[in-house]
Each structure stands twice: as C-alpha cells, then as structure tokens.
TORDOGU-68013 format. One record per residue (C-alpha): residue number from 1; y, x, z. Coordinates in pm, whole numbers, always signed. Layout:
N
NODE  pos       v       u       w
NODE  NUM       Y       X       Z
...
This chain:
253
NODE  pos       v       u       w
NODE    1  +10156  +10329   +7512
NODE    2   +9831  +10436   +7289
NODE    3   +9593  +10121   +7183
NODE    4   +9250  +10174   +7325
NODE    5   +9012  +10381   +7145
NODE    6   +8739  +10202   +6954
NODE    7   +8437  +10391   +7091
NODE    8   +8510  +10553   +7437
NODE    9   +8265  +10779   +7565
NODE   10   +8158  +10767   +7940
NODE   11   +7960  +11074   +7962
NODE   12   +7921  +11106   +8346
NODE   13   +8073  +10876   +8570
NODE   14   +8067  +10904   +8955
NODE   15   +7712  +10878   +9073
NODE   16   +7474  +11045   +8850
NODE   17   +7390  +11417   +8875
NODE   18   +7205  +11651   +8640
NODE   19   +6907  +11564   +8871
NODE   20   +6898  +11220   +8705
NODE   21   +6949  +11359   +8366
NODE   22   +6963  +11751   +8274
NODE   23   +7233  +11637   +7995
NODE   24   +7477  +11486   +8218
NODE   25   +7818  +11679   +8201
NODE   26   +7944  +11810   +8559
NODE   27   +8142  +12093   +8512
NODE   28   +8449  +12134   +8281
NODE   29   +8270  +12327   +8014
NODE   30   +7975  +12082   +8000
NODE   31   +8234  +11777   +7955
NODE   32   +8432  +11932   +7693
NODE   33   +8103  +12028   +7494
NODE   34   +8008  +11625   +7530
NODE   35   +8338  +11536   +7403
NODE   36   +8307  +11740   +7084
NODE   37   +7944  +11611   +7037
NODE   38   +8060  +11266   +7096
NODE   39   +8368  +11267   +6899
NODE   40   +8140  +11418   +6603
NODE   41   +7880  +11115   +6636
NODE   42   +8195  +10849   +6612
NODE   43   +8363  +10843   +6946
NODE   44   +8745  +10829   +6921
NODE   45   +8798  +10856   +7307
NODE   46   +8664  +10977   +7640
NODE   47   +8659  +10846   +7986
NODE   48   +8645  +11137   +8231
NODE   49   +8552  +11205   +8584
NODE   50   +8560  +11531   +8728
NODE   51   +8320  +11676   +8994
NODE   52   +8328  +11935   +9222
NODE   53   +8070  +12244   +9270
NODE   54   +7832  +12041   +9467
NODE   55   +7844  +11760   +9148
NODE   56   +8022  +11514   +9381
NODE   57   +8291  +11297   +9218
NODE   58   +8650  +11382   +9303
NODE   59   +9012  +11264   +9269
NODE   60   +9131  +11634   +9212
NODE   61   +9460  +11650   +9018
NODE   62   +9386  +12026   +8965
NODE   63   +9044  +11977   +8814
NODE   64   +9203  +11703   +8598
NODE   65   +9487  +11936   +8482
NODE   66   +9226  +12193   +8382
NODE   67   +9023  +11959   +8197
NODE   68   +9332  +11781   +8004
NODE   69   +9436  +12133   +7903
NODE   70   +9060  +12253   +7779
NODE   71   +9036  +11894   +7576
NODE   72   +9398  +11953   +7431
NODE   73   +9311  +12303   +7281
NODE   74   +8952  +12224   +7163
NODE   75   +8970  +11833   +7050
NODE   76   +9331  +11727   +7044
NODE   77   +9236  +11442   +6812
NODE   78   +9020  +11253   +7090
NODE   79   +9207  +11014   +7321
NODE   80   +9169  +11140   +7691
NODE   81   +9149  +10903   +7990
NODE   82   +9081  +11004   +8341
NODE   83   +8976  +10761   +8619
NODE   84   +9090  +10666   +8982
NODE   85   +8744  +10530   +9084
NODE   86   +8731  +10521   +9438
NODE   87   +8329  +10525   +9482
NODE   88   +8438  +10399   +9858
NODE   89   +8595  +10758   +9934
NODE   90   +8959  +10716   +9839
NODE   91   +9215  +10487   +9960
NODE   92   +9439  +10292   +9717
NODE   93   +9707  +10520   +9778
NODE   94   +9523  +10809   +9722
NODE   95   +9436  +10646   +9393
NODE   96   +9833  +10579   +9313
NODE   97   +9906  +10941   +9384
NODE   98   +9657  +11100   +9159
NODE   99   +9830  +10914   +8873
NODE  100  +10167  +11068   +8971
NODE  101  +10027  +11411   +9024
NODE  102   +9842  +11422   +8699
NODE  103  +10092  +11195   +8481
NODE  104   +9792  +11144   +8220
NODE  105   +9851  +10977   +7912
NODE  106   +9575  +10706   +7987
NODE  107   +9380  +10589   +8331
NODE  108   +9149  +10347   +8425
NODE  109   +9183  +10160   +8710
NODE  110   +8968   +9903   +8897
NODE  111   +9206   +9635   +8991
NODE  112   +9001   +9517   +9295
NODE  113   +9052   +9877   +9421
NODE  114   +9418   +9906   +9376
NODE  115   +9493   +9538   +9497
NODE  116   +9337   +9652   +9859
NODE  117   +9693   +9868   +9907
NODE  118   +9857   +9731  +10185
NODE  119  +10222   +9699  +10049
NODE  120  +10221   +9457   +9748
NODE  121  +10568   +9567   +9647
NODE  122  +10477   +9917   +9648
NODE  123  +10180   +9809   +9423
NODE  124  +10434   +9624   +9182
NODE  125  +10629   +9964   +9193
NODE  126  +10347  +10177   +9091
NODE  127  +10262   +9969   +8794
NODE  128  +10648   +9935   +8677
NODE  129  +10648  +10306   +8726
NODE  130  +10358  +10338   +8520
NODE  131  +10470  +10130   +8239
NODE  132  +10790  +10323   +8242
NODE  133  +10633  +10665   +8224
NODE  134  +10429  +10553   +7915
NODE  135  +10109  +10558   +8120
NODE  136   +9827  +10342   +7954
NODE  137   +9647  +10149   +8252
NODE  138   +9334  +10006   +8182
NODE  139   +9209   +9752   +8415
NODE  140   +8844   +9738   +8529
NODE  141   +8754   +9375   +8576
NODE  142   +8392   +9317   +8713
NODE  143   +8404   +8910   +8691
NODE  144   +8597   +8599   +8646
NODE  145   +8748   +8612   +8970
NODE  146   +8882   +8951   +8892
NODE  147   +9042   +8812   +8571
NODE  148   +9218   +8513   +8750
NODE  149   +9358   +8763   +9009
NODE  150   +9427   +9020   +8796
NODE  151   +9618   +8762   +8559
NODE  152   +9822   +8628   +8842
NODE  153   +9922   +8977   +8958
NODE  154  +10039   +9044   +8601
NODE  155  +10275   +8741   +8622
NODE  156  +10383   +8800   +9003
NODE  157  +10471   +9179   +8923
NODE  158  +10640   +9071   +8586
NODE  159  +10466   +9329   +8369
NODE  160  +10494   +9367   +8022
NODE  161  +10210   +9174   +7887
NODE  162  +10222   +9332   +7553
NODE  163  +10089   +9662   +7709
NODE  164   +9786   +9537   +7880
NODE  165   +9444   +9703   +7857
NODE  166   +9128   +9577   +8036
NODE  167   +8747   +9653   +8081
NODE  168   +8514   +9394   +8094
NODE  169   +8200   +9543   +8302
NODE  170   +7861   +9382   +8231
NODE  171   +7588   +9401   +8479
NODE  172   +7720   +9604   +8735
NODE  173   +7615   +9353   +9019
NODE  174   +7331   +9232   +8833
NODE  175   +6965   +9245   +8959
NODE  176   +6868   +9612   +8873
NODE  177   +7205   +9642   +8700
NODE  178   +7070   +9516   +8366
NODE  179   +7298   +9350   +8175
NODE  180   +7316   +9079   +7875
NODE  181   +7502   +9006   +7576
NODE  182   +7509   +8641   +7722
NODE  183   +7717   +8761   +8002
NODE  184   +8010   +8831   +7786
NODE  185   +8102   +8523   +7662
NODE  186   +8237   +8349   +7996
NODE  187   +8452   +8662   +8102
NODE  188   +8523   +8688   +7706
NODE  189   +8675   +8325   +7734
NODE  190   +8847   +8330   +8085
NODE  191   +9038   +8649   +7950
NODE  192   +9139   +8492   +7625
NODE  193   +9275   +8180   +7804
NODE  194   +9484   +8401   +8069
NODE  195   +9559   +8740   +7863
NODE  196   +9505   +8647   +7512
NODE  197   +9714   +8933   +7401
NODE  198   +9536   +9234   +7615
NODE  199   +9393   +9500   +7469
NODE  200   +9018   +9501   +7580
NODE  201   +8699   +9694   +7598
NODE  202   +8333   +9651   +7734
NODE  203   +8091   +9841   +7920
NODE  204   +7770   +9746   +8026
NODE  205   +7461   +9846   +8230
NODE  206   +7120   +9885   +8150
NODE  207   +6894   +9925   +7812
NODE  208   +7089   +9605   +7668
NODE  209   +7387   +9827   +7635
NODE  210   +7394   +9836   +7281
NODE  211   +7360   +9467   +7226
NODE  212   +7648   +9402   +7467
NODE  213   +7855   +9663   +7270
NODE  214   +7758   +9499   +6924
NODE  215   +7842   +9146   +7074
NODE  216   +8195   +9295   +7229
NODE  217   +8244   +9435   +6869
NODE  218   +8182   +9132   +6706
NODE  219   +8434   +8922   +6904
NODE  220   +8714   +9190   +6815
NODE  221   +8650   +9424   +7158
NODE  222   +8639   +9778   +7200
NODE  223   +8323   +9974   +7386
NODE  224   +8278  +10247   +7637
NODE  225   +7931  +10375   +7603
NODE  226   +7763  +10674   +7754
NODE  227   +7552  +10800   +8057
NODE  228   +7797  +10670   +8336
NODE  229   +7637  +10314   +8286
NODE  230   +7319  +10389   +8106
NODE  231   +7078  +10690   +7989
NODE  232   +6845  +10460   +7746
NODE  233   +6836  +10376   +7373
NODE  234   +6779  +10042   +7286
NODE  235   +6396  +10072   +7238
NODE  236   +6390  +10210   +7593
NODE  237   +6348  +10600   +7528
NODE  238   +6540  +10798   +7740
NODE  239   +6850  +10937   +7515
NODE  240   +6843  +11307   +7467
NODE  241   +7235  +11317   +7544
NODE  242   +7530  +11127   +7529
NODE  243   +7590  +11190   +7156
NODE  244   +7249  +10979   +7089
NODE  245   +7385  +10695   +7255
NODE  246   +7706  +10677   +7029
NODE  247   +7489  +10765   +6722
NODE  248   +7302  +10460   +6793
NODE  249   +7589  +10253   +6837
NODE  250   +7777  +10385   +6530
NODE  251   +7426  +10333   +6315
NODE  252   +7396   +9944   +6452
NODE  253   +7797   +9877   +6366
C-alpha cells in the first residue's frame, strides 16, 4: 500500500463544469494537462474524476482505465487516485463494482455512502479484498459522527489498522460551504483518539482553503487542493487554473 501524497490535486470534482470556470478539466486530455501542470507546481498526487461527453460525472471503468493509461504514459511519477463518489446517482454496490473493474492502485470512497450497502458482510468482504489486492482506500469523513462510525467499522471488520487512510472534509455542510481552520481541530482530535495511526489528509471548501490546508500541514497531515472544492485564491481572486492554487499553497508552506 502506498502512502498518501503530501499534496494531492483535485482538479475538477463531480459538480462544476467549464461554465463555472473555463480552465476546469473535463476531458481526458484536459485532466492529463492539469496533472502535468499540477505536478510542476508541486503536487505529487492526483484525485481524478471522469466526465462523459456532456461533462457529467460518471463512474465509468472504461474512461478511468483510459485516463490511467494516459497518466502512466505522460507522468508516471505522479500518484493517481480514482473516486467512487455517488453524487446521488450510484448505489454502494455500483461503487464497489467500479473498484473491482478498474483495479486502481488508489481509490477514494465516502464511508457514509458505502456503509449504505445492504449486506454488511459483503462490505466487510469488499474491504478485505481491497487490502489483499493492495488497493489503497482513502475514506472520506465529513464530521465526527463519520469518524466514530468508521472507526467502529474498522474494528468490526478486523481491517489492518496500519493501512488506513482518511480524508477529513471541512466546510462541505457549512453555510455557503465556507470552511475555517478552526473546523479542523475537533475532527483531528477525534481521529487521533480513535485511529491515531491512520494516514490522513484534509480538503476544505471555500476561500479559506489555503489556510485550512496550512493548519493540516502544521498538525502533520497531508493536503488535497484544487477546483473540486474551491476556485479562489486566499486574497479572493479567482485562480487562473489549478496549478495557481497549488503554487499558492506551496509558497505558504
């Protein structure tokens, strides 16, 4: 299992389109270009979403495999993580099936989405299969309740706790999706109390993204940054592209 990258670029996410920002990457070529620019700016990982011809977020094994091949051919030194985000359109079973179809080295899952799987034993089997297949699974956790349920699940399923990865999300359900560095400390303390050995990172919505990620870095965490969560620089200006967001963070660090 590979460790989480220090700075992971999330260049597009599931919801924004090029109508929201002209530099948001939606095609395979655009995502590859964003990855190259992000790597040159200081990111060592990519969190990848793929889109269909209408820019709609899809869990499509064929598109993911195409993207992974292109990235391996152009920038093999960059760690790549696919997502299983449901966006209300996919079931927990379809999310698990995507991972089995693609067999990625790294995948991001929202625990509150996968725990909806009706057969809990099947969910246990999925996680054990992923660990046996050496697939690094990063669990997205939105609040302390998520952290507590996830930690209980890890114990119940008997997972290898030395191989756990998490993403603490700040501001997703805050007013106007504006996060604050102060949001991190309660979640950080809960994670350290329940799973102190987990490899963890933070992402943050809104114009305080850079400050939130700097706080995570100061506490020993990793960082996910990019247009998926925020298109603004710390001074309120709209960033020209994803690489500009990374450059700002790298400069601060």
